[in-house]
Every structure is written in structure tokens, then in C-alpha cells.
C-alpha positions as CSV (number, residue, x, y, z in Angstrom):
1,M,-50.8,242.6,87.0
2,Q,-52.3,239.2,87.5
3,Q,-56.1,238.9,87.8
4,L,-56.7,235.7,89.8
5,L,-60.5,236.0,90.3
6,R,-63.0,237.2,87.6
7,E,-66.3,236.5,89.4
8,I,-67.5,236.6,93.0
9,S,-70.7,235.2,94.4
10,I,-73.2,237.6,96.1
11,Q,-76.6,237.3,97.6
12,S,-79.2,240.1,97.1
13,L,-82.6,240.9,95.9
14,P,-82.8,240.8,92.1
15,L,-83.2,244.6,91.8
16,D,-80.1,245.2,94.0
17,I,-77.7,243.1,91.8
18,P,-75.0,245.5,90.6
19,D,-74.0,245.5,86.9
20,E,-70.3,245.5,88.0
21,L,-68.0,245.9,90.9
22,E,-64.8,247.9,90.6
23,L,-61.5,247.9,92.4
24,D,-59.0,250.7,92.1
25,I,-55.5,249.3,91.4
26,S,-53.8,252.6,90.7
27,E,-52.2,252.9,94.1
28,L,-50.8,249.3,94.2
29,D,-47.1,248.7,94.2
30,L,-45.2,245.5,93.1
31,G,-46.3,242.7,95.3
32,D,-49.5,244.3,96.5
33,S,-52.8,242.5,96.3
34,L,-56.5,243.3,96.6
35,L,-58.9,240.8,98.3
36,V,-62.6,240.2,97.8
37,G,-63.1,242.0,101.1
38,D,-61.7,245.2,99.5
39,F,-64.9,245.6,97.4
40,D,-67.1,248.4,98.5
41,V,-70.6,247.0,98.2
42,P,-73.9,248.4,99.4
43,E,-75.4,247.0,102.6
44,K,-78.1,245.3,100.7
45,I,-75.5,242.9,99.1
46,D,-73.9,240.0,101.0
47,I,-70.7,238.6,99.5
48,I,-70.6,234.8,99.5
49,T,-67.1,234.4,98.2
50,P,-64.5,234.2,101.0
51,L,-63.4,237.7,101.8
52,D,-59.7,236.7,102.1
53,E,-59.6,235.4,98.5
54,V,-57.2,237.3,96.3
55,V,-58.7,239.1,93.3
56,V,-55.7,240.8,91.8
57,T,-52.0,241.0,92.5
58,I,-49.2,243.1,91.1
59,V,-46.3,241.0,89.9
60,A,-43.1,241.7,88.0
61,P,-43.1,240.8,84.3
62,T,-41.3,237.5,83.5
63,E,-38.5,237.1,81.0
64,L,-40.7,234.7,79.0
65,I,-42.8,237.6,77.7
66,E,-39.6,239.3,76.5
67,E,-38.4,236.2,74.7
68,E,-41.8,235.8,72.9
69,E,-41.6,239.5,71.7
70,E,-38.1,238.9,70.3
71,E,-39.3,235.8,68.4
72,E,-42.2,237.8,67.0
73,E,-39.9,240.6,65.8
74,E,-37.7,238.0,64.0
75,E,-40.7,236.6,62.2
76,F,-41.4,240.1,60.6
77,M,-37.9,240.7,59.3
78,E,-37.7,241.7,55.6
79,P,-36.9,238.8,53.3
80,E,-33.6,238.9,51.4
81,V,-34.0,239.7,47.7
82,I,-32.0,237.2,45.8
83,G,-32.8,238.4,42.2
84,E,-31.1,241.8,42.6
85,E,-27.7,240.3,43.5
86,G,-27.8,237.8,40.7
87,E,-28.6,240.5,38.1
88,E,-25.7,242.7,39.3
89,E,-23.3,239.7,38.9
90,A,-24.7,238.9,35.5
91,E,-24.2,242.5,34.3
92,G,-20.7,242.6,35.6
93,E,-19.8,239.4,33.7
94,A,-21.4,240.7,30.5
95,E,-19.3,243.9,30.8
96,E,-16.1,241.8,31.2
97,T,-17.0,239.7,28.2
98,E,-17.5,242.9,26.1
99,E,-14.1,244.2,27.1
100,E,-12.3,241.0,26.2
101,E,-13.9,241.0,22.8
102,E,-12.5,244.5,22.0
């Protein structure tokens, strides 16, 4: 979903100004859009914004979003613990040295 318009201009008496205007996007399919003229407003309100201006459109996700998510996942990978490998090698060498001395 891409919201292209966040505000519209209206003309009304101060007491008639709505707190919000809603559009139902649940029935929209890929490529569908809703226009300013699709708002259901009371008769006391005049919409000043052009009625053919697009408010919201449904678009397919882009690959760029997927790439960003992969980069974020790579950033949170567990760090390699170096000390454990070094300790194991040192213990192995110590055991070899003990066997040679016997």
C-alpha cells in the first residue's frame, strides 16, 4: 500500500469539521486506487482538494525491501567465539607434550 495523500482541504462551519475521514481499503486489489472523491462526507462539508487526486494505491512490494531485510538479518548474526578454539588447541598440545615426556 502506498499512501500518496495525507491531508485534504475542506470547507465547512467550525462545528461541522470532522475529527477524521476514513476510507475502506479492505476490498482493494493490486493496482487499485482510491481518490479524494471516494470519501463519504456529510452534505455540510465541501471538499476543496481536487476529487480526482489519488489518496492511496495498492502496489506490489519491491525487491529493495527484501534486500534491506536480509542486510538487517546479517547484522544480528552471532559473533564467532575465538577463545574456545584457542583453548582446545592449547589443551591438545599440552596433552601431546605430557605423552612425549613419559
